[in-house]
A tleap script that builds the chain and sets N, CA, C and O, in Angstrom:
source leaprc.protein.ff14SB
mol = sequence {
  NMET LYS LYS ALA THR LYS LYS ALA THR ALA
  LYS LEU ASN LEU SER PRO ALA ALA ALA GLY
  LYS LYS ILE ASP GLU ARG ILE GLU GLU LEU
  GLY ASP TRP ARG GLY ARG THR LEU ALA LYS
  MET ARG THR LEU ILE LYS LYS ALA ASP PRO
  LYS VAL VAL GLU GLU TRP LYS TRP ASN GLN
  PRO VAL TRP SER HIE ASP GLY ILE LEU CYS
  THR GLY GLU THR TYR LYS SER SER VAL LYS
  LEU THR PHE ALA HIE GLY ALA SER LEU SER
  ASP PRO TYR GLY LEU PHE THR SER SER LEU
  ASP GLY ARG VAL ARG ARG ALA ILE ASP LEU
  GLU GLU GLY ASP THR ILE ASP GLU ALA ALA
  PHE THR LYS LEU VAL GLN ALA ALA VAL ALA
  TYR ASN LEU GLU CLYS
}
set mol.1.N position { 125.287 266.609 -20.921 }
set mol.1.CA position { 124.804 267.400 -21.388 }
set mol.1.C position { 125.547 269.515 -21.749 }
set mol.1.O position { 125.186 270.617 -21.336 }
set mol.2.N position { 126.518 269.084 -22.576 }
set mol.2.CA position { 127.010 270.751 -23.057 }
set mol.2.C position { 126.170 272.219 -22.232 }
set mol.2.O position { 125.041 272.705 -22.308 }
set mol.3.N position { 127.398 272.537 -21.473 }
set mol.3.CA position { 126.894 274.026 -21.106 }
set mol.3.C position { 126.686 275.229 -22.117 }
set mol.3.O position { 127.608 275.322 -22.929 }
set mol.4.N position { 126.360 275.535 -22.159 }
set mol.4.CA position { 125.854 277.311 -23.814 }
set mol.4.C position { 126.664 278.037 -23.693 }
set mol.4.O position { 126.658 278.809 -22.734 }
set mol.5.N position { 127.653 278.046 -24.629 }
set mol.5.CA position { 128.694 279.007 -24.498 }
set mol.5.C position { 128.111 280.393 -24.274 }
set mol.5.O position { 126.920 280.389 -23.964 }
set mol.6.N position { 128.993 282.157 -24.411 }
set mol.6.CA position { 128.064 283.121 -24.467 }
set mol.6.C position { 128.159 283.094 -25.768 }
set mol.6.O position { 127.176 283.793 -26.016 }
set mol.7.N position { 128.642 282.790 -26.913 }
set mol.7.CA position { 128.350 283.311 -28.136 }
set mol.7.C position { 127.536 282.154 -28.500 }
set mol.7.O position { 127.333 282.345 -29.699 }
set mol.8.N position { 126.759 280.713 -28.072 }
set mol.8.CA position { 125.623 279.779 -28.554 }
set mol.8.C position { 124.811 280.658 -28.048 }
set mol.8.O position { 123.786 280.812 -28.711 }
set mol.9.N position { 124.980 281.803 -26.342 }
set mol.9.CA position { 123.984 282.085 -25.616 }
set mol.9.C position { 123.498 283.331 -26.263 }
set mol.9.O position { 122.359 283.565 -25.861 }
set mol.10.N position { 123.942 284.265 -27.153 }
set mol.10.CA position { 123.383 285.540 -27.293 }
set mol.10.C position { 122.819 284.646 -28.944 }
set mol.10.O position { 122.285 285.567 -29.562 }
set mol.11.N position { 122.743 283.651 -29.636 }
set mol.11.CA position { 122.019 283.747 -30.719 }
set mol.11.C position { 121.027 283.387 -29.986 }
set mol.11.O position { 120.160 283.483 -30.855 }
set mol.12.N position { 120.218 282.892 -28.654 }
set mol.12.CA position { 119.417 282.478 -28.672 }
set mol.12.C position { 118.034 283.457 -28.827 }
set mol.12.O position { 118.033 284.622 -28.431 }
set mol.13.N position { 116.660 282.699 -29.571 }
set mol.13.CA position { 115.573 283.247 -29.525 }
set mol.13.C position { 114.534 283.388 -28.217 }
set mol.13.O position { 113.746 282.663 -27.610 }
set mol.14.N position { 115.075 284.927 -28.153 }
set mol.14.CA position { 113.822 284.995 -26.815 }
set mol.14.C position { 112.458 285.281 -26.771 }
set mol.14.O position { 112.157 285.597 -27.922 }
set mol.15.N position { 111.185 285.356 -25.844 }
set mol.15.CA position { 110.422 285.721 -26.254 }
set mol.15.C position { 110.371 287.068 -25.390 }
set mol.15.O position { 110.955 287.286 -24.328 }
set mol.16.N position { 109.513 287.930 -26.125 }
set mol.16.CA position { 109.650 289.168 -25.752 }
set mol.16.C position { 110.312 289.619 -24.219 }
set mol.16.O position { 111.274 290.179 -23.693 }
set mol.17.N position { 108.629 288.710 -23.857 }
set mol.17.CA position { 108.973 289.082 -22.285 }
set mol.17.C position { 110.267 287.908 -21.415 }
set mol.17.O position { 110.210 288.042 -20.193 }
set mol.18.N position { 110.994 287.195 -21.739 }
set mol.18.CA position { 112.209 287.215 -21.681 }
set mol.18.C position { 113.321 287.463 -21.955 }
set mol.18.O position { 114.238 286.867 -21.390 }
set mol.19.N position { 113.624 288.726 -23.212 }
set mol.19.CA position { 114.409 289.923 -23.835 }
set mol.19.C position { 113.829 290.274 -22.584 }
set mol.19.O position { 113.748 289.426 -21.695 }
set mol.20.N position { 113.376 291.557 -22.409 }
set mol.20.CA position { 112.918 291.929 -21.293 }
set mol.20.C position { 113.613 292.275 -19.762 }
set mol.20.O position { 114.005 293.254 -19.126 }
set mol.21.N position { 113.456 290.351 -19.574 }
set mol.21.CA position { 114.013 290.114 -17.954 }
set mol.21.C position { 115.362 290.732 -18.164 }
set mol.21.O position { 115.826 291.577 -17.398 }
set mol.22.N position { 116.343 290.007 -19.871 }
set mol.22.CA position { 117.505 290.457 -20.047 }
set mol.22.C position { 117.978 291.090 -19.814 }
set mol.22.O position { 119.069 291.147 -19.248 }
set mol.23.N position { 116.942 292.203 -20.375 }
set mol.23.CA position { 117.150 293.807 -20.284 }
set mol.23.C position { 117.312 294.003 -18.748 }
set mol.23.O position { 118.419 294.116 -18.221 }
set mol.24.N position { 116.407 294.029 -18.221 }
set mol.24.CA position { 116.443 294.824 -16.481 }
set mol.24.C position { 117.790 293.757 -16.355 }
set mol.24.O position { 118.770 294.465 -16.123 }
set mol.25.N position { 118.078 292.705 -16.406 }
set mol.25.CA position { 119.363 292.306 -15.874 }
set mol.25.C position { 120.638 292.961 -16.221 }
set mol.25.O position { 121.739 292.922 -15.671 }
set mol.26.N position { 120.228 293.547 -17.233 }
set mol.26.CA position { 121.871 293.844 -17.793 }
set mol.26.C position { 121.783 295.704 -17.215 }
set mol.26.O position { 122.779 296.426 -17.271 }
set mol.27.N position { 120.526 296.158 -16.738 }
set mol.27.CA position { 120.292 297.284 -16.352 }
set mol.27.C position { 120.738 297.526 -15.028 }
set mol.27.O position { 121.227 298.555 -14.562 }
set mol.28.N position { 120.452 296.213 -14.377 }
set mol.28.CA position { 120.529 295.867 -12.955 }
set mol.28.C position { 122.540 295.960 -12.448 }
set mol.28.O position { 123.281 296.499 -11.626 }
set mol.29.N position { 122.590 294.810 -13.885 }
set mol.29.CA position { 124.474 294.381 -13.119 }
set mol.29.C position { 125.302 295.476 -13.640 }
set mol.29.O position { 126.401 295.564 -13.091 }
set mol.30.N position { 125.074 296.254 -14.477 }
set mol.30.CA position { 126.032 297.703 -15.002 }
set mol.30.C position { 125.680 298.451 -13.384 }
set mol.30.O position { 126.787 298.359 -12.855 }
set mol.31.N position { 125.211 298.792 -12.857 }
set mol.31.CA position { 124.555 299.379 -11.881 }
set mol.31.C position { 124.972 301.155 -11.386 }
set mol.31.O position { 124.922 301.850 -10.371 }
set mol.32.N position { 125.412 301.292 -12.921 }
set mol.32.CA position { 126.118 302.696 -12.453 }
set mol.32.C position { 125.179 303.544 -13.778 }
set mol.32.O position { 124.247 303.186 -14.498 }
set mol.33.N position { 126.215 305.207 -13.607 }
set mol.33.CA position { 125.008 305.649 -14.745 }
set mol.33.C position { 125.134 304.948 -16.111 }
set mol.33.O position { 124.643 305.787 -16.866 }
set mol.34.N position { 125.446 304.070 -16.745 }
set mol.34.CA position { 125.511 303.280 -17.858 }
set mol.34.C position { 123.828 302.867 -17.349 }
set mol.34.O position { 123.316 303.963 -17.121 }
set mol.35.N position { 123.263 302.276 -17.206 }
set mol.35.CA position { 122.478 301.157 -15.879 }
set mol.35.C position { 121.461 302.226 -16.297 }
set mol.35.O position { 120.853 302.045 -17.353 }
set mol.36.N position { 121.210 303.368 -15.537 }
set mol.36.CA position { 120.635 304.260 -15.610 }
set mol.36.C position { 120.012 305.540 -16.343 }
set mol.36.O position { 119.184 306.393 -16.025 }
set mol.37.N position { 121.019 305.202 -17.797 }
set mol.37.CA position { 120.674 305.990 -18.651 }
set mol.37.C position { 120.405 304.951 -20.044 }
set mol.37.O position { 120.159 305.205 -21.223 }
set mol.38.N position { 120.556 303.866 -19.396 }
set mol.38.CA position { 120.264 302.414 -20.709 }
set mol.38.C position { 118.387 302.647 -20.293 }
set mol.38.O position { 117.534 302.912 -21.139 }
set mol.39.N position { 118.133 302.462 -18.830 }
set mol.39.CA position { 116.768 302.283 -18.132 }
set mol.39.C position { 116.056 303.520 -19.112 }
set mol.39.O position { 115.225 303.370 -20.008 }
set mol.40.N position { 116.598 304.613 -18.682 }
set mol.40.CA position { 115.630 306.093 -19.379 }
set mol.40.C position { 115.086 305.584 -20.937 }
set mol.40.O position { 114.026 305.369 -21.525 }
set mol.41.N position { 116.889 305.536 -21.233 }
set mol.41.CA position { 116.198 305.429 -22.787 }
set mol.41.C position { 115.491 304.400 -23.313 }
set mol.41.O position { 114.964 304.367 -24.425 }
set mol.42.N position { 115.500 303.201 -22.118 }
set mol.42.CA position { 114.595 302.129 -23.217 }
set mol.42.C position { 113.282 302.328 -22.435 }
set mol.42.O position { 112.651 301.329 -22.778 }
set mol.43.N position { 112.414 303.085 -21.508 }
set mol.43.CA position { 111.724 304.185 -21.116 }
set mol.43.C position { 111.187 304.792 -22.157 }
set mol.43.O position { 110.087 304.488 -22.618 }
set mol.44.N position { 112.433 306.313 -22.899 }
set mol.44.CA position { 111.534 306.129 -24.410 }
set mol.44.C position { 111.489 306.552 -25.242 }
set mol.44.O position { 111.315 307.632 -25.806 }
set mol.45.N position { 111.787 304.942 -25.454 }
set mol.45.CA position { 111.793 303.528 -26.681 }
set mol.45.C position { 110.487 303.048 -26.311 }
set mol.45.O position { 109.739 302.804 -27.257 }
set mol.46.N position { 110.186 302.919 -25.523 }
set mol.46.CA position { 108.533 302.315 -25.145 }
set mol.46.C position { 107.601 303.245 -25.519 }
set mol.46.O position { 106.679 303.151 -26.329 }
set mol.47.N position { 108.107 304.537 -24.537 }
set mol.47.CA position { 106.577 305.782 -24.814 }
set mol.47.C position { 106.632 306.150 -26.107 }
set mol.47.O position { 105.484 306.251 -26.540 }
set mol.48.N position { 107.747 306.489 -27.221 }
set mol.48.CA position { 107.954 306.685 -28.264 }
set mol.48.C position { 107.089 305.764 -29.132 }
set mol.48.O position { 106.749 306.390 -30.135 }
set mol.49.N position { 106.573 304.440 -29.128 }
set mol.49.CA position { 106.557 303.443 -29.514 }
set mol.49.C position { 105.753 301.914 -28.626 }
set mol.49.O position { 106.102 300.735 -28.568 }
set mol.50.N position { 104.868 302.479 -28.191 }
set mol.50.CA position { 104.067 301.942 -27.451 }
set mol.50.C position { 103.596 300.322 -27.566 }
set mol.50.O position { 102.943 299.642 -26.775 }
set mol.51.N position { 104.481 299.819 -29.506 }
set mol.51.CA position { 104.010 298.322 -29.960 }
set mol.51.C position { 105.744 298.060 -30.249 }
set mol.51.O position { 106.066 297.340 -31.195 }
set mol.52.N position { 106.786 298.680 -29.388 }
set mol.52.CA position { 108.109 298.053 -30.170 }
set mol.52.C position { 107.589 296.536 -29.235 }
set mol.52.O position { 106.604 296.134 -28.615 }
set mol.53.N position { 108.726 296.149 -29.554 }
set mol.53.CA position { 109.050 294.054 -29.002 }
set mol.53.C position { 110.139 294.809 -28.531 }
set mol.53.O position { 110.280 295.903 -29.077 }
set mol.54.N position { 111.030 294.468 -27.562 }
set mol.54.CA position { 112.451 294.414 -26.398 }
set mol.54.C position { 112.689 292.948 -27.076 }
set mol.54.O position { 111.737 292.191 -27.267 }
set mol.55.N position { 114.509 292.478 -27.550 }
set mol.55.CA position { 114.455 291.305 -28.345 }
set mol.55.C position { 115.873 291.094 -27.556 }
set mol.55.O position { 116.207 292.271 -27.424 }
set mol.56.N position { 116.620 290.540 -27.121 }
set mol.56.CA position { 117.785 290.028 -26.977 }
set mol.56.C position { 118.721 289.377 -28.019 }
set mol.56.O position { 118.647 288.168 -28.235 }
set mol.57.N position { 119.653 290.214 -28.703 }
set mol.57.CA position { 120.832 289.771 -29.614 }
set mol.57.C position { 121.285 290.218 -29.626 }
set mol.57.O position { 121.141 291.417 -29.389 }
set mol.58.N position { 122.710 289.383 -30.051 }
set mol.58.CA position { 124.411 289.736 -30.342 }
set mol.58.C position { 124.631 289.876 -28.442 }
set mol.58.O position { 125.700 290.292 -27.995 }
set mol.59.N position { 123.571 289.504 -27.588 }
set mol.59.CA position { 124.275 289.936 -26.038 }
set mol.59.C position { 123.796 291.450 -25.491 }
set mol.59.O position { 124.269 292.088 -24.551 }
set mol.60.N position { 122.551 291.857 -26.515 }
set mol.60.CA position { 122.569 293.412 -26.314 }
set mol.60.C position { 121.088 293.739 -26.532 }
set mol.60.O position { 120.611 293.345 -27.596 }
set mol.61.N position { 119.970 294.665 -25.345 }
set mol.61.CA position { 118.715 295.191 -25.869 }
set mol.61.C position { 119.302 295.176 -27.761 }
set mol.61.O position { 120.431 295.419 -28.187 }
set mol.62.N position { 117.956 294.774 -28.597 }
set mol.62.CA position { 117.217 295.497 -29.241 }
set mol.62.C position { 116.247 295.374 -29.031 }
set mol.62.O position { 115.782 294.478 -28.327 }
set mol.63.N position { 115.220 296.850 -29.968 }
set mol.63.CA position { 113.926 296.719 -29.877 }
set mol.63.C position { 113.554 296.763 -31.573 }
set mol.63.O position { 114.506 296.812 -32.352 }
set mol.64.N position { 112.502 296.748 -31.980 }
set mol.64.CA position { 112.246 296.117 -33.022 }
set mol.64.C position { 110.505 296.570 -33.079 }
set mol.64.O position { 109.744 296.428 -32.122 }
set mol.65.N position { 110.155 297.078 -34.293 }
set mol.65.CA position { 108.963 297.257 -34.618 }
set mol.65.C position { 108.685 296.915 -36.781 }
set mol.65.O position { 108.939 297.564 -37.795 }
set mol.66.N position { 108.004 295.439 -36.453 }
set mol.66.CA position { 108.460 295.161 -37.854 }
set mol.66.C position { 110.079 295.512 -38.139 }
set mol.66.O position { 110.352 296.402 -38.944 }
set mol.67.N position { 110.678 295.093 -37.745 }
set mol.67.CA position { 111.952 294.850 -38.179 }
set mol.67.C position { 112.933 295.505 -37.333 }
set mol.67.O position { 112.408 295.786 -36.256 }
set mol.68.N position { 114.449 295.947 -37.410 }
set mol.68.CA position { 115.014 296.621 -35.690 }
set mol.68.C position { 115.496 298.464 -35.820 }
set mol.68.O position { 115.826 299.240 -36.717 }
set mol.69.N position { 115.334 298.495 -34.683 }
set mol.69.CA position { 114.714 299.976 -34.474 }
set mol.69.C position { 115.892 300.672 -34.632 }
set mol.69.O position { 116.358 301.384 -35.522 }
set mol.70.N position { 116.463 300.085 -32.956 }
set mol.70.CA position { 117.620 299.982 -32.838 }
set mol.70.C position { 117.963 299.534 -31.791 }
set mol.70.O position { 117.049 299.008 -31.156 }
set mol.71.N position { 119.079 299.524 -31.268 }
set mol.71.CA position { 120.373 298.116 -30.409 }
set mol.71.C position { 120.265 298.767 -29.155 }
set mol.71.O position { 119.925 299.830 -29.674 }
set mol.72.N position { 120.266 298.986 -28.160 }
set mol.72.CA position { 121.372 299.778 -26.798 }
set mol.72.C position { 122.338 298.814 -26.474 }
set mol.72.O position { 121.953 297.660 -26.288 }
set mol.73.N position { 124.001 299.202 -26.337 }
set mol.73.CA position { 125.092 298.987 -26.477 }
set mol.73.C position { 125.357 298.931 -24.715 }
set mol.73.O position { 124.418 299.078 -23.933 }
set mol.74.N position { 126.628 298.722 -24.307 }
set mol.74.CA position { 127.037 299.622 -23.292 }
set mol.74.C position { 127.867 299.568 -23.343 }
set mol.74.O position { 128.046 298.588 -24.066 }
set mol.75.N position { 129.648 300.306 -22.824 }
set mol.75.CA position { 130.317 299.506 -22.685 }
set mol.75.C position { 130.927 301.161 -21.418 }
set mol.75.O position { 130.434 302.064 -20.743 }
set mol.76.N position { 132.511 300.484 -21.897 }
set mol.76.CA position { 132.922 301.575 -20.027 }
set mol.76.C position { 133.490 302.837 -19.657 }
set mol.76.O position { 134.240 303.358 -18.831 }
set mol.77.N position { 132.319 303.237 -21.307 }
set mol.77.CA position { 132.261 305.318 -21.068 }
set mol.77.C position { 131.370 305.526 -21.676 }
set mol.77.O position { 131.005 306.701 -21.717 }
set mol.78.N position { 130.532 304.422 -22.495 }
set mol.78.CA position { 128.983 305.273 -23.072 }
set mol.78.C position { 128.386 304.319 -23.031 }
set mol.78.O position { 128.777 303.166 -22.851 }
set mol.79.N position { 127.034 304.849 -23.250 }
set mol.79.CA position { 125.763 303.917 -23.688 }
set mol.79.C position { 125.520 304.260 -25.184 }
set mol.79.O position { 125.291 305.428 -25.497 }
set mol.80.N position { 125.577 303.014 -26.360 }
set mol.80.CA position { 125.178 303.997 -27.571 }
set mol.80.C position { 124.046 302.808 -28.193 }
set mol.80.O position { 124.061 301.580 -28.110 }
set mol.81.N position { 123.062 303.771 -28.853 }
set mol.81.CA position { 122.314 303.348 -29.057 }
set mol.81.C position { 122.068 303.780 -30.733 }
set mol.81.O position { 121.744 304.895 -31.140 }
set mol.82.N position { 122.304 302.654 -31.486 }
set mol.82.CA position { 122.879 301.868 -33.206 }
set mol.82.C position { 121.594 302.450 -33.511 }
set mol.82.O position { 121.189 302.866 -32.425 }
set mol.83.N position { 120.729 302.707 -34.398 }
set mol.83.CA position { 119.771 302.849 -35.482 }
set mol.83.C position { 120.221 301.919 -36.517 }
set mol.83.O position { 121.297 301.840 -37.109 }
set mol.84.N position { 119.320 301.344 -36.583 }
set mol.84.CA position { 119.346 300.251 -38.047 }
set mol.84.C position { 119.998 300.602 -39.249 }
set mol.84.O position { 121.027 300.282 -39.843 }
set mol.85.N position { 118.376 301.910 -39.508 }
set mol.85.CA position { 118.487 302.233 -40.620 }
set mol.85.C position { 118.440 304.087 -40.421 }
set mol.85.O position { 117.796 305.041 -40.859 }
set mol.86.N position { 119.593 303.810 -39.453 }
set mol.86.CA position { 119.768 305.312 -38.875 }
set mol.86.C position { 120.122 306.490 -40.099 }
set mol.86.O position { 119.634 307.619 -40.139 }
set mol.87.N position { 121.466 305.688 -41.439 }
set mol.87.CA position { 121.683 307.044 -43.074 }
set mol.87.C position { 120.337 307.002 -43.148 }
set mol.87.O position { 119.911 308.157 -43.175 }
set mol.88.N position { 119.211 305.965 -43.207 }
set mol.88.CA position { 118.317 306.625 -44.452 }
set mol.88.C position { 116.780 307.289 -43.084 }
set mol.88.O position { 115.568 307.220 -43.287 }
set mol.89.N position { 117.502 307.863 -41.809 }
set mol.89.CA position { 116.608 308.850 -41.362 }
set mol.89.C position { 117.453 310.151 -41.138 }
set mol.89.O position { 118.658 310.277 -40.920 }
set mol.90.N position { 115.787 311.703 -41.341 }
set mol.90.CA position { 116.322 312.799 -41.085 }
set mol.90.C position { 116.389 313.189 -39.856 }
set mol.90.O position { 115.415 312.725 -39.263 }
set mol.91.N position { 117.087 313.849 -39.124 }
set mol.91.CA position { 118.381 313.501 -38.103 }
set mol.91.C position { 118.319 315.657 -37.673 }
set mol.91.O position { 119.337 316.271 -37.352 }
set mol.92.N position { 117.306 316.142 -37.770 }
set mol.92.CA position { 117.791 317.582 -37.991 }
set mol.92.C position { 117.669 318.378 -36.705 }
set mol.92.O position { 117.480 319.588 -36.826 }
set mol.93.N position { 117.763 317.789 -35.335 }
set mol.93.CA position { 117.999 317.340 -34.346 }
set mol.93.C position { 119.334 317.528 -33.764 }
set mol.93.O position { 119.601 318.248 -32.802 }
set mol.94.N position { 120.267 316.697 -34.551 }
set mol.94.CA position { 121.594 316.910 -34.663 }
set mol.94.C position { 122.072 315.340 -33.271 }
set mol.94.O position { 123.071 315.109 -32.589 }
set mol.95.N position { 120.540 314.548 -33.480 }
set mol.95.CA position { 121.138 313.435 -31.914 }
set mol.95.C position { 122.228 313.088 -32.461 }
set mol.95.O position { 123.273 313.374 -31.877 }
set mol.96.N position { 122.290 312.124 -34.187 }
set mol.96.CA position { 123.507 310.795 -33.978 }
set mol.96.C position { 124.877 312.101 -33.736 }
set mol.96.O position { 124.870 313.324 -33.879 }
set mol.97.N position { 126.131 310.952 -33.247 }
set mol.97.CA position { 127.032 311.525 -33.333 }
set mol.97.C position { 128.061 310.612 -33.354 }
set mol.97.O position { 129.220 310.919 -33.076 }
set mol.98.N position { 127.565 309.068 -33.792 }
set mol.98.CA position { 128.495 308.501 -34.254 }
set mol.98.C position { 128.419 307.302 -35.091 }
set mol.98.O position { 127.706 306.481 -34.514 }
set mol.99.N position { 128.724 306.990 -35.875 }
set mol.99.CA position { 129.144 306.452 -37.986 }
set mol.99.C position { 128.474 306.926 -38.541 }
set mol.99.O position { 127.661 306.369 -39.279 }
set mol.100.N position { 128.576 307.960 -38.392 }
set mol.100.CA position { 128.020 309.982 -39.554 }
set mol.100.C position { 128.758 309.291 -41.455 }
set mol.100.O position { 128.434 309.538 -42.616 }
set mol.101.N position { 129.769 308.435 -40.840 }
set mol.101.CA position { 130.035 308.311 -42.532 }
set mol.101.C position { 129.362 306.540 -43.166 }
set mol.101.O position { 129.347 306.218 -44.354 }
set mol.102.N position { 128.844 305.594 -41.929 }
set mol.102.CA position { 128.142 304.779 -42.429 }
set mol.102.C position { 127.264 304.789 -43.638 }
set mol.102.O position { 126.921 305.863 -44.132 }
set mol.103.N position { 126.886 303.653 -44.135 }
set mol.103.CA position { 125.989 304.076 -45.337 }
set mol.103.C position { 124.085 303.601 -45.090 }
set mol.103.O position { 123.095 303.640 -45.820 }
set mol.104.N position { 124.417 303.082 -43.325 }
set mol.104.CA position { 123.651 302.426 -43.142 }
set mol.104.C position { 122.744 302.418 -41.801 }
set mol.104.O position { 121.526 302.563 -41.708 }
set mol.105.N position { 123.825 302.177 -40.671 }
set mol.105.CA position { 123.123 302.957 -39.257 }
set mol.105.C position { 123.893 304.562 -39.360 }
set mol.105.O position { 124.513 305.346 -40.078 }
set mol.106.N position { 123.170 304.265 -37.753 }
set mol.106.CA position { 123.775 305.884 -37.678 }
set mol.106.C position { 123.285 305.423 -36.434 }
set mol.106.O position { 122.323 304.657 -36.390 }
set mol.107.N position { 124.178 306.043 -34.872 }
set mol.107.CA position { 124.628 305.901 -33.527 }
set mol.107.C position { 124.422 307.207 -32.649 }
set mol.107.O position { 124.926 308.297 -32.920 }
set mol.108.N position { 123.594 306.935 -31.538 }
set mol.108.CA position { 124.131 307.693 -30.628 }
set mol.108.C position { 124.922 307.213 -29.473 }
set mol.108.O position { 124.923 306.139 -28.871 }
set mol.109.N position { 125.812 308.666 -29.289 }
set mol.109.CA position { 126.790 307.791 -28.235 }
set mol.109.C position { 126.428 309.184 -27.048 }
set mol.109.O position { 126.428 310.414 -27.107 }
set mol.110.N position { 126.154 308.169 -26.051 }
set mol.110.CA position { 125.765 308.963 -24.455 }
set mol.110.C position { 127.162 308.617 -23.788 }
set mol.110.O position { 127.929 307.674 -23.985 }
set mol.111.N position { 127.230 309.737 -22.907 }
set mol.111.CA position { 128.719 310.005 -21.958 }
set mol.111.C position { 128.111 310.009 -20.608 }
set mol.111.O position { 126.881 310.045 -20.606 }
set mol.112.N position { 128.872 309.973 -19.141 }
set mol.112.CA position { 128.387 309.925 -18.467 }
set mol.112.C position { 127.595 310.991 -18.221 }
set mol.112.O position { 127.840 310.484 -17.126 }
set mol.113.N position { 127.067 311.710 -18.125 }
set mol.113.CA position { 126.212 313.490 -18.023 }
set mol.113.C position { 125.842 314.107 -18.836 }
set mol.113.O position { 125.723 315.331 -18.767 }
set mol.114.N position { 125.506 313.246 -20.036 }
set mol.114.CA position { 124.962 313.279 -21.345 }
set mol.114.C position { 123.657 313.576 -20.964 }
set mol.114.O position { 123.115 312.784 -20.195 }
set mol.115.N position { 122.815 314.914 -21.483 }
set mol.115.CA position { 121.304 314.892 -22.149 }
set mol.115.C position { 120.530 314.653 -23.012 }
set mol.115.O position { 121.223 314.718 -24.028 }
set mol.116.N position { 119.490 314.403 -23.319 }
set mol.116.CA position { 119.536 313.964 -24.830 }
set mol.116.C position { 118.154 314.600 -24.858 }
set mol.116.O position { 117.313 314.256 -24.028 }
set mol.117.N position { 117.850 315.657 -25.928 }
set mol.117.CA position { 116.052 316.203 -26.057 }
set mol.117.C position { 114.820 314.893 -26.338 }
set mol.117.O position { 114.529 314.311 -27.383 }
set mol.118.N position { 114.203 314.719 -24.749 }
set mol.118.CA position { 113.773 313.814 -25.432 }
set mol.118.C position { 112.385 313.735 -26.736 }
set mol.118.O position { 111.971 312.845 -27.480 }
set mol.119.N position { 112.034 315.090 -26.502 }
set mol.119.CA position { 111.130 315.295 -27.939 }
set mol.119.C position { 111.270 314.727 -29.179 }
set mol.119.O position { 110.456 314.113 -29.869 }
set mol.120.N position { 113.129 315.201 -29.477 }
set mol.120.CA position { 113.737 314.860 -30.583 }
set mol.120.C position { 113.702 313.086 -30.245 }
set mol.120.O position { 112.759 312.356 -30.550 }
set mol.121.N position { 114.702 312.735 -29.698 }
set mol.121.CA position { 114.639 311.185 -29.603 }
set mol.121.C position { 113.541 310.514 -29.798 }
set mol.121.O position { 113.647 309.295 -29.933 }
set mol.122.N position { 112.278 311.112 -29.860 }
set mol.122.CA position { 111.068 309.968 -29.850 }
set mol.122.C position { 110.568 310.574 -31.045 }
set mol.122.O position { 110.029 309.658 -31.666 }
set mol.123.N position { 110.426 312.023 -31.924 }
set mol.123.CA position { 110.834 311.711 -33.343 }
set mol.123.C position { 111.141 310.768 -33.679 }
set mol.123.O position { 110.369 309.885 -34.054 }
set mol.124.N position { 113.215 310.634 -33.608 }
set mol.124.CA position { 113.153 310.145 -34.092 }
set mol.124.C position { 112.844 308.015 -34.365 }
set mol.124.O position { 112.851 307.246 -35.326 }
set mol.125.N position { 112.623 307.908 -32.874 }
set mol.125.CA position { 112.429 306.825 -32.908 }
set mol.125.C position { 111.111 306.388 -33.852 }
set mol.125.O position { 111.282 305.287 -34.375 }
set mol.126.N position { 110.101 306.891 -34.108 }
set mol.126.CA position { 109.278 307.167 -34.871 }
set mol.126.C position { 109.480 306.827 -35.719 }
set mol.126.O position { 109.365 305.765 -36.330 }
set mol.127.N position { 109.908 307.955 -35.899 }
set mol.127.CA position { 110.744 308.061 -37.827 }
set mol.127.C position { 111.491 306.736 -38.226 }
set mol.127.O position { 111.241 306.141 -39.274 }
set mol.128.N position { 112.959 306.086 -36.791 }
set mol.128.CA position { 112.372 305.020 -36.969 }
set mol.128.C position { 111.380 304.212 -37.184 }
set mol.128.O position { 111.904 303.522 -38.058 }
set mol.129.N position { 110.369 303.787 -37.049 }
set mol.129.CA position { 108.865 302.834 -37.139 }
set mol.129.C position { 108.625 303.158 -38.447 }
set mol.129.O position { 109.048 302.312 -39.235 }
set mol.130.N position { 108.015 304.230 -38.998 }
set mol.130.CA position { 107.840 305.070 -39.992 }
set mol.130.C position { 108.878 304.321 -41.410 }
set mol.130.O position { 108.364 304.342 -42.528 }
set mol.131.N position { 109.611 303.999 -41.324 }
set mol.131.CA position { 110.921 303.979 -42.279 }
set mol.131.C position { 110.581 302.440 -41.967 }
set mol.131.O position { 110.003 301.973 -42.949 }
set mol.132.N position { 110.730 301.519 -40.984 }
set mol.132.CA position { 110.532 300.624 -41.069 }
set mol.132.C position { 109.145 299.535 -41.728 }
set mol.132.O position { 109.168 298.423 -42.256 }
set mol.133.N position { 108.048 300.464 -41.397 }
set mol.133.CA position { 106.765 300.586 -42.093 }
set mol.133.C position { 106.529 300.366 -43.658 }
set mol.133.O position { 105.945 299.474 -44.273 }
set mol.134.N position { 107.102 301.345 -44.007 }
set mol.134.CA position { 107.630 301.436 -45.139 }
set mol.134.C position { 108.264 300.761 -46.197 }
set mol.134.O position { 108.172 301.344 -47.277 }
set mol.135.N position { 108.996 299.500 -46.194 }
set mol.135.CA position { 109.856 299.223 -46.427 }
set mol.135.C position { 109.385 297.457 -46.742 }
set mol.135.O position { 110.239 296.644 -47.098 }
savepdb mol mol.pdb
quit
């Protein structure tokens, strides 16, 4: 039997429980400020939308509700939350810091020591849910 490659593993359809476990593992394996930041943002997303579904796609956490809300990518110097339809969302608090010229996506890059306006982030997640429900 062939061993699954990383590319093949990234395409697996995991149950929400299994995806949640993969996200837990990612947070633990990071073991630094990036893991803590990802865990905090995960908590805020789940609080903003109690019906959010956790998925594991493209070897990263994905949060969905009738479509993708955002992904949680981790890099050496940042945690990036990419909103699938961010360009269609109002951002009166200026949370989006990346992919600002894109036609569809927008992202929030968080670096070590950064803070986020939790109330504004909650509203942004809820706006992403409303957008998906209207599509």
